[in-house]
C-alpha distance (Angstrom), angle and dihedral (degrees) to the residues before:
residue distance angle dihedral
M1 . . .
I2 3.76 . .
G3 3.79 122.0 .
R4 3.79 113.2 -53.7
A5 3.79 95.8 -22.0
V6 3.77 130.7 97.4
I7 3.78 99.1 -135.2
V8 3.79 114.7 173.2
V9 3.80 116.7 -160.9
L10 3.80 114.8 -167.7
C11 3.81 116.3 -172.0
L12 3.80 100.9 -162.0
G13 3.81 119.9 170.9
L14 3.77 102.6 -145.5
A15 3.76 114.4 -152.3
G16 3.75 109.9 -102.6
A17 3.78 93.5 -0.1
A18 3.78 105.1 66.9
G19 3.77 87.2 -148.3
T20 3.79 130.3 -179.0
Y21 3.80 116.5 -153.3
A22 3.80 121.7 -149.6
W23 3.76 114.9 -177.1
V24 3.80 123.4 -151.4
R25 3.79 108.7 -151.8
L26 3.76 138.2 177.0
P27 3.82 119.3 -110.1
R28 3.80 117.3 -103.3
H29 3.77 93.2 -120.1
S30 3.77 92.8 58.2
E31 3.81 90.7 75.0
H32 3.75 97.1 55.0
A33 3.78 115.7 175.1
A34 3.77 111.1 -103.4
S35 3.77 90.4 -125.3
A36 3.75 137.1 -2.2
S37 3.76 122.0 -106.6
P38 3.80 115.9 -102.9
Q39 3.79 89.2 -106.1
A40 3.78 93.5 49.8
A41 3.78 92.7 45.9
A42 3.78 96.7 50.5
S43 3.78 110.8 118.2
T44 3.77 141.6 129.6
A45 3.79 109.7 -64.6
S46 3.77 94.5 -150.1
P47 3.81 137.9 -33.7
H48 3.82 86.6 -80.4
E49 3.80 102.2 45.0
P50 3.84 132.2 71.8
A51 3.77 121.7 -116.9
Q52 3.78 114.5 -86.3
P53 3.80 136.3 168.0
V54 3.78 116.4 -97.4
N55 3.77 133.1 -170.7
A56 3.79 105.4 -175.6
A57 3.78 94.0 -169.7
A58 3.79 94.2 51.6
A59 3.79 108.7 42.8
P60 3.82 142.2 3.8
P61 3.78 120.9 -110.1
P62 3.80 119.5 -85.8
L63 3.77 117.2 -71.0
A64 3.78 92.7 -107.4
A65 3.80 90.5 58.5
T66 3.78 96.7 46.5
H67 3.78 96.8 50.2
A68 3.76 101.9 36.9
A69 3.75 126.1 125.8
A70 3.77 112.2 -111.8
S71 3.77 118.7 -100.9
S72 3.78 118.4 -125.5
T73 3.80 97.7 -135.1
P74 3.82 123.1 67.4
D75 3.80 122.7 -142.3
P76 3.83 102.0 -86.6
T77 3.82 92.9 -153.2
G78 3.79 100.6 52.5
A79 3.81 117.0 96.8
D80 3.81 115.7 -126.5
L81 3.81 100.5 -115.1
T82 3.79 96.5 -174.3
L83 3.80 98.3 50.1
D84 3.80 108.8 123.5
D85 3.80 90.5 -128.5
N86 3.82 88.8 54.9
G87 3.80 94.2 53.0
G88 3.81 96.2 -96.3
A89 3.77 121.1 149.7
V90 3.78 143.9 -165.6
E91 3.81 103.6 -127.3
G92 3.77 97.2 -174.7
I93 3.79 146.3 -22.5
T94 3.79 127.3 -152.1
G95 3.80 109.5 -89.5
E96 3.81 94.0 4.7
Y97 3.80 132.9 105.6
G98 3.76 101.3 -114.8
A99 3.78 109.1 -47.7
G100 3.79 92.8 -14.9
A101 3.78 125.3 -129.6
D102 3.80 95.9 -53.3
G103 3.80 105.8 13.9
R104 3.78 90.1 120.5
R105 3.82 87.2 74.1
L106 3.80 87.6 75.5
I107 3.82 91.6 66.7
D108 3.80 104.1 28.3
G109 3.83 92.9 99.5
K110 3.80 91.9 -120.7
S111 3.79 126.3 114.7
D112 3.78 93.1 -154.9
P113 2.97 128.7 92.8
V114 3.77 95.5 34.3
W115 3.79 117.5 -136.0
A116 3.81 113.3 -120.1
W117 3.80 129.1 -163.0
R118 3.76 108.8 -159.1
G119 3.78 111.8 -144.3
S120 3.77 117.1 171.7
A121 3.81 95.0 -144.7
L122 3.78 142.3 -1.8
R123 3.81 89.4 -93.3
D124 3.83 87.6 73.5
L125 3.80 88.9 71.8
P126 2.95 141.3 126.8
L127 3.77 95.8 72.9
D128 3.80 113.7 -158.5
I129 3.81 121.5 -160.6
V130 3.81 113.3 -175.1
L131 3.80 117.7 -159.1
S132 3.80 132.5 -173.3
F133 3.78 138.3 -174.5
Y134 3.79 136.9 -121.7
K135 3.82 110.1 -41.7
R136 3.81 87.5 -12.1
Q137 3.78 89.0 -78.0
P138 3.80 121.7 161.6
A139 3.78 119.0 -100.7
L140 3.79 137.6 177.4
V141 3.81 107.5 -108.0
T142 3.77 130.0 -172.9
A143 3.82 110.1 167.6
V144 3.78 146.0 17.8
V145 3.78 119.1 -143.5
I146 3.81 118.8 -156.4
N147 3.78 118.3 -162.5
M148 3.79 104.8 -148.4
P149 3.82 121.6 -140.3
P150 3.84 122.0 -105.2
L151 3.78 120.5 -79.2
E152 3.78 120.9 -98.3
T153 3.81 116.1 -89.3
S154 3.81 87.0 -102.8
G155 3.79 90.0 60.4
A156 3.80 93.1 -109.4
A157 3.77 122.7 129.0
N158 3.79 115.9 -84.2
G159 3.81 104.1 -98.7
N160 3.81 90.3 -148.5
A161 3.81 94.3 56.6
P162 3.82 115.8 110.5
K163 3.78 118.5 -98.0
D164 3.82 115.4 171.9
V165 3.80 109.3 37.8
E166 3.80 134.0 175.0
I167 3.81 128.5 -162.7
W168 3.80 120.8 -146.3
T169 3.82 129.4 -179.9
S170 3.79 134.9 -160.0
M171 3.79 138.3 -174.6
D172 3.81 93.5 -168.9
S173 3.79 113.8 60.8
A174 3.78 144.0 -42.3
D175 3.80 91.5 -87.6
A176 3.81 106.5 29.8
G177 3.78 143.5 48.8
F178 3.79 98.3 35.9
A179 3.80 122.4 160.4
K180 3.78 125.0 -172.3
A181 3.81 112.7 -104.2
G182 3.79 102.8 174.2
A183 3.79 148.5 -35.3
A184 3.78 140.2 -153.3
T185 3.78 144.4 177.7
L186 3.81 109.9 -119.0
T187 3.78 124.7 -145.9
G188 3.78 123.4 -128.8
L189 3.81 92.8 -110.2
A190 3.80 115.7 129.3
A191 3.80 92.3 -124.7
A192 3.78 143.2 99.0
Q193 3.81 108.0 -78.3
T194 3.79 121.7 -166.5
I195 3.80 128.3 -145.2
A196 3.81 105.2 -163.5
F197 3.79 123.9 -168.0
P198 3.81 138.2 167.4
S199 3.79 107.1 -68.0
V200 3.78 114.6 -98.0
E201 3.76 135.1 174.6
A202 3.80 113.6 -111.2
R203 3.77 144.0 159.8
Y204 3.80 94.3 -161.7
V205 3.80 132.8 34.0
K206 3.78 121.8 -163.4
V207 3.80 120.2 -156.8
R208 3.80 107.8 -159.4
V209 3.82 117.9 -165.4
L210 3.82 110.9 -158.0
S211 3.80 100.2 174.7
V212 3.79 143.9 -2.4
Q213 3.81 134.3 -127.0
G214 3.80 96.4 -106.3
P215 3.79 130.4 68.4
I216 3.79 120.8 -83.6
W217 3.78 95.2 -98.5
A218 3.79 91.8 54.1
L219 3.80 95.0 61.0
S220 3.77 114.2 111.7
R221 3.79 96.9 135.6
V222 3.81 145.7 -10.6
D223 3.81 115.3 -109.6
I224 3.82 122.4 -156.1
A225 3.77 124.5 168.2
N226 3.83 97.2 -161.5
L227 3.79 144.4 -24.6
H228 3.81 128.1 -141.8
V229 3.81 130.9 -176.0
L230 3.79 111.5 -157.6
E231 3.78 124.1 -143.1
A232 3.81 120.3 -130.0
Q233 3.80 128.0 -147.4
R234 3.78 136.0 -139.6
P235 3.81 133.2 164.0
T236 3.83 97.0 -97.5
Y237 3.80 96.1 39.5
R238 3.81 124.8 101.7
S239 3.76 113.7 -154.5
L240 3.78 121.4 -120.4
S241 3.79 91.8 -111.3
D242 3.82 92.1 51.4
R243 3.79 90.0 52.1
N244 3.80 92.8 49.5
P245 3.80 115.5 46.6
D246 3.82 88.6 173.8
L247 3.81 91.0 63.3
A248 3.80 91.3 92.1
D249 3.83 90.2 64.8
W250 3.80 96.5 44.3
K251 3.80 97.8 101.4
N252 3.82 92.7 56.8
S253 3.78 97.0 39.8
P254 3.82 128.1 113.0
R255 3.80 89.7 -121.8
H256 3.79 90.7 58.0
A257 3.80 90.8 50.5
A258 3.80 91.5 47.8
Q259 3.80 92.1 49.5
R260 3.81 91.0 49.9
G261 3.79 87.7 52.0
I262 3.80 91.6 50.2
D263 3.80 91.1 49.1
W264 3.82 88.8 53.9
L265 3.80 95.0 42.4
Q266 3.79 99.3 53.8
P267 3.82 99.6 61.1
A268 3.82 91.5 32.5
A269 3.81 93.3 56.6
I270 3.81 92.6 47.0
E271 3.81 91.4 46.9
W272 3.84 91.2 51.5
Q273 3.79 90.1 48.0
K274 3.81 92.5 52.0
D275 3.80 93.6 44.5
H276 3.83 96.4 47.6
N277 3.81 100.8 28.3
C278 3.78 92.3 -153.4
F279 3.79 140.8 98.4
G280 3.80 115.9 -91.1
C281 3.79 123.3 -169.2
H282 3.79 94.3 -138.0
I283 3.80 96.5 33.7
Q284 3.78 107.8 55.6
A285 3.81 101.6 9.2
Q286 3.77 102.5 43.1
A287 3.80 91.6 35.9
V288 3.82 92.3 55.1
M289 3.80 90.8 47.3
G290 3.81 90.8 50.7
L291 3.79 95.1 44.5
A292 3.82 91.8 47.1
I293 3.81 90.6 52.2
A294 3.80 90.7 46.3
K295 3.80 93.0 48.8
K296 3.81 91.3 53.0
N297 3.80 88.7 51.3
D298 3.80 91.1 53.4
Y299 3.78 100.6 -104.1
R300 3.79 120.0 147.0
V301 3.79 105.0 -94.5
N302 3.78 123.4 173.2
D303 3.81 109.6 -127.1
R304 3.78 92.4 -156.0
T305 3.81 90.0 59.9
L306 3.80 92.5 51.7
K307 3.79 93.6 46.8
E308 3.80 94.4 48.7
L309 3.81 93.3 47.9
V310 3.81 91.9 49.7
A311 3.80 93.7 43.4
F312 3.80 90.7 51.9
T313 3.81 91.0 48.2
E314 3.78 91.3 53.0
S315 3.81 90.9 47.0
Q316 3.81 90.8 55.8
Q317 3.80 94.7 54.4
H318 3.80 115.7 116.7
A319 3.79 121.1 -129.7
D320 3.82 91.3 -100.3
G321 3.84 92.7 51.6
S322 3.81 96.6 -103.2
Y323 3.80 128.7 118.8
V324 3.78 139.0 -132.7
R325 3.81 121.7 -63.6
E326 3.80 95.6 16.1
D327 3.81 87.9 125.8
D328 3.80 87.9 58.2
G329 3.77 90.7 55.2
E330 3.79 99.5 -103.2
P331 3.82 114.3 141.3
S332 3.80 95.2 -127.9
T333 3.81 96.9 139.0
P334 3.83 97.4 51.9
F335 3.80 88.4 50.4
A336 3.80 93.6 47.1
A337 3.81 92.8 47.2
M338 3.80 90.4 49.2
E339 3.82 89.5 50.9
L340 3.80 92.5 51.5
A341 3.81 90.6 47.7
Y342 3.81 91.6 55.2
W343 3.81 90.7 45.6
D344 3.80 92.9 49.9
D345 3.79 90.8 48.9
L346 3.80 92.0 49.3
Q347 3.80 92.5 48.6
G348 3.79 95.6 38.5
L349 3.81 91.3 -126.3
G350 3.78 116.0 -177.9
R351 3.79 97.8 -150.5
N352 3.79 129.7 -3.0
P353 3.82 113.0 -165.8
A354 3.81 91.9 -160.1
L355 3.81 91.5 56.5
I356 3.81 92.6 46.5
K357 3.80 91.7 50.0
S358 3.82 92.8 53.0
V359 3.80 91.7 43.6
D360 3.81 90.2 53.3
W361 3.80 89.0 52.6
L362 3.81 91.3 49.3
A363 3.81 92.6 46.7
A364 3.80 89.7 53.6
K365 3.81 90.1 51.9
Q366 3.81 94.7 45.5
Q367 3.78 112.4 113.6
P368 3.83 124.2 -128.5
A369 3.80 88.8 -107.3
G370 3.80 88.6 59.8
H371 3.79 104.3 -109.6
V372 3.79 126.5 118.4
P373 3.81 104.1 -124.9
Y374 3.75 123.3 -118.1
K375 3.77 133.4 169.2
D376 3.78 84.0 -109.7
W377 3.77 111.2 -151.0
L378 3.75 113.4 -127.0
A379 3.78 115.7 -96.8
C380 3.78 109.4 -60.9
G381 3.78 92.5 -1.4
V382 3.77 125.0 148.7
R383 3.80 121.7 -45.8
A384 3.76 106.5 23.0
V385 3.80 91.4 -157.6
E386 3.80 90.9 70.3
Q387 3.77 102.8 39.5
G388 3.76 120.2 133.0
A389 3.78 144.7 8.2
T390 3.80 88.0 -111.5
M391 3.80 88.2 70.5
T392 3.81 95.0 46.3
T393 3.80 92.5 46.1
A394 3.81 93.2 46.3
N395 3.81 91.4 50.4
S396 3.80 89.1 48.2
L397 3.81 89.6 49.6
V398 3.81 90.0 57.5
A399 3.80 88.8 52.3
F400 3.83 94.2 45.6
E401 3.80 91.4 51.4
R402 3.80 92.9 48.5
A403 3.81 91.9 47.4
F404 3.79 89.4 53.9
V405 3.82 90.8 51.0
E406 3.80 90.0 51.8
T407 3.80 98.9 42.8
H408 3.84 108.3 16.8
D409 3.79 85.5 -138.7
A410 3.82 108.7 159.5
R411 3.81 90.8 -144.7
Y412 3.78 90.5 70.6
R413 3.79 92.7 47.6
D414 3.81 88.8 52.0
A415 3.81 90.9 48.9
A416 3.81 90.0 49.6
D417 3.81 92.5 48.8
R418 3.81 92.3 51.0
A419 3.81 92.5 46.2
R420 3.80 90.7 50.0
A421 3.81 92.0 48.6
W422 3.81 91.0 51.9
I423 3.80 91.9 49.2
V424 3.82 89.7 51.7
S425 3.80 91.0 54.3
S426 3.82 97.2 40.7
A427 3.80 121.0 106.6
P428 3.84 109.9 -131.6
V429 3.79 117.3 -139.7
T430 3.79 109.7 168.6
T431 3.78 127.1 47.9
Q432 3.81 87.6 -108.4
D433 3.82 90.3 55.3
K434 3.79 90.5 54.5
V435 3.79 92.7 45.3
F436 3.79 95.2 51.7
K437 3.78 91.7 45.1
I438 3.81 88.9 55.1
L439 3.80 92.6 45.7
A440 3.80 93.2 50.4
L441 3.80 96.8 45.7
A442 3.81 97.5 38.3
R443 3.81 89.8 54.7
F444 3.80 102.9 33.3
G445 3.79 107.2 12.4
G446 3.78 100.7 82.2
P447 3.81 127.3 -140.9
E448 3.80 93.3 -58.3
R449 3.81 89.5 68.5
K450 3.80 95.8 51.5
P451 3.84 94.0 94.6
L452 3.80 89.9 54.2
V453 3.82 91.2 48.5
E454 3.80 90.6 48.8
R455 3.80 91.9 52.8
I456 3.81 91.6 53.8
V457 3.80 90.2 47.3
E458 3.79 90.3 52.5
Q459 3.79 89.8 50.2
L460 3.80 91.6 52.1
I461 3.79 91.5 48.5
L462 3.79 88.9 56.2
E463 3.82 89.5 50.2
Q464 3.82 94.7 53.5
H465 3.80 110.9 127.2
P466 3.83 119.3 -120.4
R467 3.82 87.6 -113.8
G468 3.80 89.3 61.3
G469 3.79 101.2 -107.7
W470 3.79 134.3 93.7
R471 3.79 132.2 -110.5
E472 3.78 129.1 -130.2
C473 3.81 89.4 -111.9
N474 3.75 134.2 4.8
D475 3.80 94.3 -121.2
P476 3.83 137.4 87.9
S477 3.82 92.7 -89.9
T478 3.81 89.9 81.3
T479 3.79 120.0 34.9
D480 3.82 103.1 171.4
P481 3.78 132.4 61.6
N482 3.80 120.2 -118.3
P483 3.84 136.5 -159.4
F484 3.82 92.4 -118.0
S485 3.82 95.3 61.2
T486 3.80 93.5 34.9
G487 3.80 93.2 54.5
Q488 3.80 90.1 48.0
V489 3.79 92.9 51.6
L490 3.80 94.7 46.8
Y491 3.80 91.8 51.6
A492 3.81 90.8 47.5
F493 3.81 90.2 48.7
K494 3.79 90.9 52.6
Q495 3.81 92.3 50.3
A496 3.79 89.8 48.0
G497 3.80 91.8 53.9
V498 3.80 100.1 -104.7
G499 3.80 107.6 155.8
I500 3.79 117.6 -113.1
N501 3.82 87.7 -135.1
S502 3.79 93.6 57.0
S503 3.78 117.1 112.2
P504 3.83 97.5 -113.1
F505 3.78 90.8 49.2
I506 3.78 94.3 48.5
R507 3.80 91.9 48.7
G508 3.80 91.1 50.2
V509 3.80 91.8 49.8
K510 3.79 92.0 48.9
Y511 3.81 89.1 52.7
L512 3.81 91.3 54.4
L513 3.79 93.1 46.1
A514 3.81 90.5 50.4
T515 3.81 94.9 49.0
Q516 3.83 99.8 45.3
S517 3.79 113.7 118.1
G518 3.78 123.9 -126.1
D519 3.82 92.6 -104.1
G520 3.81 91.7 55.5
S521 3.81 97.9 -101.9
W522 3.79 128.7 111.0
P523 3.81 122.3 -123.7
A524 3.80 124.0 -110.3
D525 3.79 103.3 -144.5
P526 3.84 110.2 -167.1
H527 3.80 88.2 -153.8
A528 3.81 91.4 59.6
F529 3.82 100.0 46.0
H530 3.78 140.6 -5.4
T531 3.78 105.5 -81.6
L532 3.78 140.5 132.1
G533 3.80 88.8 -121.8
A534 3.82 102.5 -105.1
P535 3.81 112.5 131.4
H536 3.82 96.3 -137.1
A537 3.81 101.1 93.2
A538 3.80 94.9 41.4
S539 3.79 91.5 47.1
M540 3.80 94.9 46.4
W541 3.77 94.1 54.3
A542 3.81 92.2 43.5
I543 3.81 88.1 52.9
I544 3.82 92.0 47.2
G545 3.79 90.7 48.1
L546 3.80 92.5 53.1
A547 3.81 102.5 31.8
G548 3.79 92.2 43.3
S549 3.79 91.7 51.8
F550 3.78 104.5 38.7
G551 3.76 109.5 56.2
A552 3.78 125.0 164.9
A553 3.79 132.6 -116.7
R554 3.78 85.0 -127.6
T555 3.74 134.9 178.3
G556 3.77 105.7 -78.6
E557 3.79 95.7 27.1
L558 3.77 115.7 138.0
Q559 3.77 111.0 -131.2
I560 3.78 125.3 -160.7
T561 3.76 130.8 -143.8
T562 3.78 136.9 163.9
D563 3.78 136.1 -177.9
M564 3.81 94.7 -140.7
T565 3.78 114.5 126.3
P566 3.82 117.6 -140.0
E567 3.81 89.3 -109.3
R568 3.78 92.5 52.9
A569 3.80 92.1 44.1
A570 3.80 90.0 53.7
T571 3.79 90.7 59.2
R572 3.79 96.0 39.2
R573 3.78 107.8 63.2
N574 3.78 95.1 152.5
L575 3.78 116.1 95.3
E576 3.78 135.0 176.1
I577 3.79 120.6 -164.3
V578 3.80 117.2 -155.7
L579 3.81 113.4 -158.3
D580 3.81 123.7 -161.8
L581 3.82 111.5 -130.3
S582 3.79 97.3 166.7
G583 3.77 119.3 138.4
S584 3.81 92.9 -101.1
M585 3.80 88.9 68.2
K586 3.82 87.5 76.6
L587 3.80 90.4 68.0
P588 3.81 120.5 107.3
L589 3.78 119.8 -94.6
G590 3.79 121.8 -177.3
G591 3.79 105.2 -42.7
S592 3.80 93.3 -25.8
T593 3.82 139.1 36.2
R594 3.78 130.8 -80.1
I595 3.80 92.8 -109.6
E596 3.81 93.5 50.6
V597 3.81 90.8 49.7
A598 3.81 88.9 46.8
R599 3.82 91.1 51.4
R600 3.79 90.1 51.3
A601 3.80 88.7 50.2
L602 3.80 89.6 50.5
H603 3.79 88.9 51.7
D604 3.81 90.5 50.6
V605 3.80 91.6 48.0
L606 3.79 92.5 50.9
E607 3.80 92.2 46.8
K608 3.81 90.4 56.4
I609 3.81 96.8 45.5
P610 3.84 112.0 99.5
G611 3.78 114.8 -110.5
D612 3.80 93.9 -117.8
F613 3.83 93.9 62.8
N614 3.79 125.2 108.8
V615 3.79 108.8 -131.5
G616 3.80 134.8 -176.4
L617 3.78 133.9 -177.0
R618 3.81 125.3 -138.8
V619 3.79 120.6 -178.1
Y620 3.77 133.3 -174.2
A621 3.83 139.3 -157.5
H622 3.80 95.0 23.5
R623 3.82 103.2 114.9
Y624 3.81 107.9 43.9
S625 3.78 133.5 45.4
A626 3.80 121.6 -118.1
R627 3.82 89.4 -103.2
Q628 3.80 94.1 60.7
K629 3.79 118.9 86.8
E630 3.81 91.1 -137.3
T631 3.79 89.9 68.6
C632 3.82 91.6 82.3
T633 3.81 91.0 64.6
D634 3.79 97.0 31.5
T635 3.80 103.8 130.8
E636 3.79 130.7 125.9
L637 3.79 137.5 -175.8
V638 3.80 94.5 -132.4
S639 3.81 94.5 174.4
P640 3.83 115.4 29.3
I641 3.80 122.8 -139.5
A642 3.81 103.0 -76.9
P643 3.82 140.5 133.3
L644 3.78 107.8 -50.6
D645 3.81 113.7 -82.2
R646 3.79 105.5 175.1
R647 3.78 96.2 -178.4
R648 3.80 93.7 51.4
I649 3.80 93.5 50.1
L650 3.80 93.8 45.9
S651 3.79 91.2 46.4
I652 3.80 91.0 53.9
A653 3.81 92.8 46.4
D654 3.81 91.2 49.5
R655 3.79 91.8 51.2
L656 3.80 99.3 49.9
Q657 3.80 120.0 79.2
P658 3.84 131.9 -152.6
R659 3.77 114.3 -102.1
G660 3.80 126.1 140.3
E661 3.80 145.9 37.5
T662 3.82 124.6 -58.5
P663 3.84 115.0 -90.7
L664 3.80 89.8 171.9
V665 3.79 100.9 147.3
Y666 3.80 92.7 40.0
S667 3.80 89.3 54.3
I668 3.80 93.3 49.2
L669 3.79 90.6 50.8
Q670 3.80 89.4 60.4
A671 3.81 91.7 59.1
P672 3.85 97.5 81.8
A673 3.79 91.5 62.2
D674 3.80 90.8 46.6
L675 3.81 91.7 52.5
R676 3.79 100.1 35.1
A677 3.79 95.6 80.3
A678 3.80 89.4 52.7
G679 3.80 92.6 51.6
G680 3.79 98.3 -101.3
G681 3.75 132.5 -59.4
S682 3.76 145.0 164.2
V683 3.79 138.3 -64.8
I684 3.79 130.5 -142.6
V685 3.80 115.9 -165.1
I686 3.80 117.5 -157.9
T687 3.79 107.8 -164.8
A688 3.81 144.8 143.7
P689 3.81 123.8 -105.5
C690 3.78 112.6 -68.1
G691 3.79 110.4 -125.4
Y692 3.79 96.3 -34.6
R693 3.79 108.2 160.8
G694 3.75 99.3 -167.4
R695 3.80 138.1 -131.2
T696 3.72 133.5 -145.3
A697 3.77 106.1 -67.1
A698 3.77 93.6 -147.1
S699 3.79 89.4 62.0
A700 3.82 86.4 65.4
P701 3.82 98.3 -145.8
R702 3.72 119.5 -155.9
P703 3.81 111.9 -99.0
S704 3.78 116.1 -100.2
R705 3.75 135.4 169.1
P706 3.81 110.6 -84.5
R707 3.79 114.9 -119.6
R708 3.76 128.6 -146.4
R709 3.79 116.9 -127.8
G710 3.76 130.3 -178.6
G711 3.77 132.0 16.9
G712 3.75 133.9 -57.0
C713 3.78 126.9 122.3
G714 3.82 90.6 -87.3
A715 3.81 90.8 63.9
R716 3.81 93.3 41.4
R717 3.79 92.6 49.8
R718 3.77 91.6 47.9
R719 3.77 91.8 54.3
S720 3.80 94.3 45.1
A721 3.78 93.7 45.3
R722 3.80 98.9 49.5
A723 3.78 93.6 94.7
R724 3.79 91.4 50.3
L725 3.79 97.4 51.5
P726 3.83 109.2 92.4
R727 3.76 117.1 -135.0
S728 3.76 120.7 -109.9
């Protein structure tokens, strides 16, 4: 057992195959029970109420709790779970994009300045504010404290202060699964007022404001000084801080800085889009890329923001697939196509006509040498965001590759191959040139391009500024580092395999942390690089550099382990991956689904496999439904053991969909024959939990081996195959 995960490693010597089995399993906490049992949920409701059983998903609290007047004194022993310093977060606010421009004020622990929600009339109510805790983990909550705004200068109650308030909780998501926990009518006093309710386990808490203190005509906004969600205690419960020793360092961490940047970016990008009503390369395109990367690394990303940015991008597409200002030499279409490729990958779209249309336009513009032409500013010329054909060709390469995945049209594979070949031969000049060359070859170049990538990385390390960041160009025209170039380099380093604990990486991160503005953005200093002064481009690349490098071992993450020693691995370069495509893989997991998490794990596995390995892919449960008898033997070697072809394997895995029962053991028993012709090898199984029924995560149960109960061909095959499985 490793950390919080249930990772089962079976070392089975298969007859004739000398195989080693490494299982990839889901953590226990990923399959959290939807609600606690009445016995498990029993706890003290507040300092003033006796213990009573609660099932938040089944019934609201007693009438006395839901219609009480708020008390004026919060529980002094309950930790404030939503305080920014404690890892709390504002997930969303009615009418806002995520937390909005200043939603963080609600959880900063300060009463001044007051947060204001600007509704134009009473019909805008109710106002919903959704809060979550550190890493969106479950916690036992028992009260919400609302710090009311100051009184009017006349001494009267602030008419914009909340009055009738409800509290709702959810274990599911920020926008689903909520059950009412309590309610109260607040007074107009400028004080902290507590709404206590029977303690309940939750990942999300919604504060719903139904009315304000003043009359209807006085409503122009809702004012709240601060919000606090208090943690409860019970004998079997481990507090959030006890479960997370790293919580003390959260405020100064790169993930915190990246999340602050994301919270700034989302409303800022939408505001720019509404104000300018046009497509911008580093507004929609780079923002969607950054938010997609952040979402995959378990940052809080507002889906509405992503959808509106993408929808606007698609609406701005010309009939021929191009975008505005292409005639003026701006690389709008490569940026837009790259954006759509990241969006399609995030959503798992099978075919996006808008992407294909732009890719067709780019393919027609592609030169025989392979590059996508661009007016190509001279080194360190104006507008750093648009410098270089390396950038336009690399963005086009991302789009070509995605179009091939969606269509399997050989024209797009040919376009991608020619673009990649040109990038290999190109001579980078600016920092951006070097970054995009690394990004293209680290992702699509294969192991044979690793030496070239490493040489560019070494060059960039030598060009690191004494302050820790990177400059637009390594020449006298720019003397200071900037967040734009630094974020680009850090993201490129991560994709190239540079460790986040290496000295150059740490220095670059420290530079970004030191230069972040109070609102979460990063400055665009015209003296440091060629820019028009808006913070969007600098902030987006700083966010990508941090969010793309500092992921989280989150609930629902697949973790990989093996018992192979380096010596054994050196002699066993044949590997078969077995991927679970049973119907249960459609179920939700974290913020995604099991199959999407499994595909990301497959991608991670393939990225770490040396290029000289022979790798095959076997899947099961993909052809027959669970009602068909064939499902119990439904397994297929869809990619035979052969020299590693990452793109082919990933393309096959992306195309196949979960369907049937779980012939797990039957599938594993086919592996010896697959590997025998290659002289033996190893097997990695990527699968969901087997029969785990879940407990409350906050109770922090001790890890134990999951057991299978009930029927299904997986259980039947396991029983019938026991005698045939050799002992380790």
